[in-house]
C-alpha positions in Angstrom: -18.8 -80.3 -48.3 -19.0 -78.8 -51.7 -15.8 -77.8 -53.7 -16.2 -74.1 -53.0 -15.0 -74.9 -48.9 -11.2 -76.1 -49.9 -9.7 -79.5 -48.6 -7.7 -77.6 -45.8 -11.0 -76.3 -44.2 -12.5 -79.6 -44.7 -10.0 -81.1 -42.7 -9.7 -78.7 -40.2 -13.4 -79.2 -39.6 -13.5 -82.9 -39.4 -10.9 -82.7 -37.0 -12.9 -80.8 -34.8 -16.0 -83.5 -35.3 -13.5 -85.9 -34.1 -12.0 -84.5 -31.2 -12.9 -86.8 -28.2 -14.3 -84.4 -26.3 -16.9 -83.3 -29.0 -17.5 -86.3 -30.3 -18.5 -88.3 -27.1 -21.0 -85.7 -26.2 -24.7 -87.5 -26.5 -25.8 -84.6 -28.6 -22.9 -85.3 -31.2 -25.0 -86.7 -33.9 -27.3 -83.8 -34.0 -24.3 -81.6 -33.5 -22.6 -83.0 -36.3 -25.5 -83.1 -39.2 -26.5 -79.3 -37.7 -23.2 -78.4 -39.1 -22.8 -80.4 -41.6 -26.1 -78.6 -43.2 -25.2 -75.5 -42.4 -21.5 -75.9 -44.4 -23.1 -77.5 -47.4 -25.4 -74.5 -47.6 -22.7 -72.0 -47.4 -20.4 -74.1 -49.7 -22.9 -73.2 -52.5 -22.6 -69.8 -52.3 -19.6 -67.8 -50.6 -20.4 -64.7 -52.2 -19.3 -62.2 -49.5 -21.6 -59.5 -48.5 -19.0 -56.1 -48.8 -15.9 -55.5 -50.6 -13.0 -56.7 -48.7 -10.8 -53.8 -50.1 -13.1 -50.7 -48.6 -11.1 -48.9 -45.8 -14.3 -49.6 -43.6 -13.0 -53.3 -43.4 -11.5 -54.7 -40.7 -9.5 -57.7 -40.7 -8.7 -60.2 -37.7 -6.8 -63.7 -38.5 -8.5 -66.6 -37.1 -6.3 -68.3 -34.6 -7.7 -70.9 -34.1 -5.5 -74.4 -34.7 -6.1 -75.8 -38.3 -8.0 -72.7 -39.8 -6.4 -70.5 -42.2 -8.9 -67.6 -42.3 -9.3 -64.0 -41.8 -12.3 -62.9 -40.4 -13.4 -59.5 -42.0 -15.4 -56.7 -40.0 -17.8 -53.9 -41.5 -16.7 -51.0 -38.8 -19.9 -48.7 -40.7 -22.3 -51.3 -40.4 -21.3 -51.9 -36.5 -21.6 -48.3 -35.8 -24.9 -47.8 -37.9 -26.5 -50.7 -35.8 -24.9 -49.4 -32.5 -26.6 -46.1 -33.6 -30.5 -48.0 -33.7 -29.7 -49.7 -30.4 -29.2 -46.4 -29.1 -33.2 -46.1 -29.7 -34.2 -49.2 -28.4 -35.0 -50.3 -24.5 -33.1 -52.9 -24.2 -29.5 -53.9 -24.9 -29.7 -57.1 -27.4 -26.1 -56.6 -29.4 -23.8 -54.2 -27.6 -23.4 -54.5 -23.6 -21.3 -51.9 -22.0 -18.4 -53.6 -20.3 -15.2 -52.2 -18.5 -11.6 -53.5 -19.3 -8.4 -53.6 -16.8 -5.1 -52.7 -18.4 -2.4 -55.0 -16.5 -0.1 -52.8 -15.0 2.9 -55.0 -15.7 2.5 -56.7 -19.0 0.3 -53.8 -20.5 -2.3 -56.1 -21.6 -5.9 -55.3 -21.6 -8.2 -57.8 -19.7 -11.8 -58.6 -19.2 -11.9 -61.0 -16.3 -9.6 -64.0 -17.3 -9.5 -63.2 -21.2 -7.1 -61.0 -23.2 -8.5 -58.4 -25.3 -6.4 -57.6 -28.0 -6.0 -54.2 -29.5 -4.2 -52.6 -32.8 -3.1 -49.6 -31.9 -2.1 -48.6 -35.3 -5.2 -49.9 -37.1 -5.7 -47.0 -39.6 -9.7 -47.2 -39.2 -9.7 -44.5 -42.1 -13.6 -44.2 -42.1 -14.1 -43.3 -38.2 -14.4 -40.1 -37.0 -14.3 -38.2 -33.9 -17.9 -38.3 -33.8 -17.8 -42.4 -33.7 -15.3 -42.8 -31.0 -17.1 -45.7 -29.5 -14.4 -48.5 -28.4 -16.2 -51.7 -29.6 -14.8 -55.1 -29.0 -16.1 -59.1 -29.8 -15.0 -63.1 -28.4 -13.3 -64.5 -30.6 -13.0 -68.6 -30.7 -9.5 -69.7 -29.5 -8.1 -72.4 -27.1 -8.1 -69.8 -24.3 -10.5 -67.0 -23.7 -9.8 -63.9 -26.3 -11.3 -60.9 -27.0 -10.3 -58.5 -30.0 -11.2 -54.7 -30.4 -12.5 -54.1 -33.4 -13.5 -50.9 -33.5 -12.1 -48.1 -32.4 -8.7 -49.3 -31.7 -7.0 -45.7 -32.4 -9.1 -44.2 -29.5 -7.7 -47.1 -26.9 -4.8 -45.2 -25.4 -6.4 -41.8 -25.0 -9.5 -43.3 -23.4 -7.7 -45.5 -20.5 -8.4 -44.2 -17.1 -5.4 -44.7 -15.2 -7.5 -42.8 -12.2 -9.9 -45.6 -11.9 -7.5 -48.9 -11.7 -6.2 -47.9 -14.9 -9.8 -49.1 -16.6 -11.2 -48.6 -20.3 -15.2 -48.6 -20.9 -16.3 -50.4 -24.2 -18.9 -52.1 -26.2 -19.1 -55.8 -26.3 -21.0 -57.3 -29.1 -22.9 -60.6 -28.1 -21.5 -63.4 -29.7 -24.6 -64.2 -31.6 -24.8 -61.0 -33.3 -20.9 -61.1 -34.5 -21.6 -62.8 -37.6 -23.9 -59.7 -38.5 -20.8 -57.8 -39.3 -18.5 -60.4 -41.4 -17.6 -60.7 -44.7 -19.3 -63.7 -45.7 -21.7 -66.8 -45.4 -18.2 -69.0 -44.8 -16.8 -66.6 -42.3 -20.4 -66.5 -40.4 -20.4 -70.3 -40.2 -17.2 -71.0 -39.2 -17.3 -68.3 -36.6 -20.3 -69.8 -34.6 -19.2 -73.2 -35.5 -15.8 -72.7 -33.9 -17.5 -70.8 -30.6 -19.6 -74.1 -30.4 -16.7 -76.6 -30.2 -15.1 -73.6 -27.6 -18.4 -73.6 -25.6 -18.2 -77.7 -25.5 -14.7 -77.8 -24.6 -14.8 -75.1 -21.4 -18.3 -76.2 -19.9 -17.0 -79.8 -20.1 -17.3 -81.2 -16.8 -18.6 -78.3 -15.5 -22.3 -79.4 -16.8 -24.1 -81.7 -17.7 -24.8 -82.5 -21.9 -28.1 -81.4 -21.6 -27.3 -78.0 -20.2 -23.9 -77.6 -22.7 -26.4 -78.5 -25.8 -28.9 -75.5 -24.9 -26.2 -73.1 -25.0 -24.8 -74.2 -28.3 -25.6 -72.1 -31.5 -26.4 -74.5 -33.9 -29.1 -75.9 -31.3 -31.2 -72.7 -30.6 -30.2 -71.7 -33.0 -28.7 -68.7 -33.8 -30.3 -65.7 -35.0 -27.9 -65.2 -37.6 -28.1 -68.6 -38.6 -32.3 -68.2 -39.2 -31.9 -65.0 -40.6 -29.5 -66.1 -43.4 -31.8 -68.9 -44.0 -28.9 -71.6 -42.6 -30.9 -73.3 -39.7 
């Protein structure tokens, strides 16, 4: 990997590769070669896709062990893509889902996954006519989601009469990188999601079946669009 990816991040990536649950899979050599190629290309140009100081930038810390990184989401781009999706016959990027708020803990849940919310997020450029609530999955050691658009509308949209529920749109994992701030963020996000897929399916599915789920193997649309795979 090139010097634009610092040593701490290199070490964190290598630790993932060396995890026995990853390294002992039959597809490991192909998996490693594919991702090393992506990170080599990313290391050659880490120019951001948009201005991180913009009020339309929503920041989420990457909590995956060893990865000291922030994901920057372009909220206005999310809104733009959603408006385009409304004109399509088939959902490709945004999927209608329902969260339930646990009455004891107050946490928003999607099945077994916790969905984190930031009620005091400023979200300055989100106006009243843009009142969707949109979330995405995050790479974690346990299932986690994050509301990345419309945090400030969550409380008023909770429906206590219908099992304390909240209607949201979930971005398909393949397309989350479309809204991230740089090639590095995109690569790390999909790489860690692949690590999560491997670990979550270990012992539940055959290696060949798991291989077909991995973003680097298909490859994921955003990797193709960005010319990384």
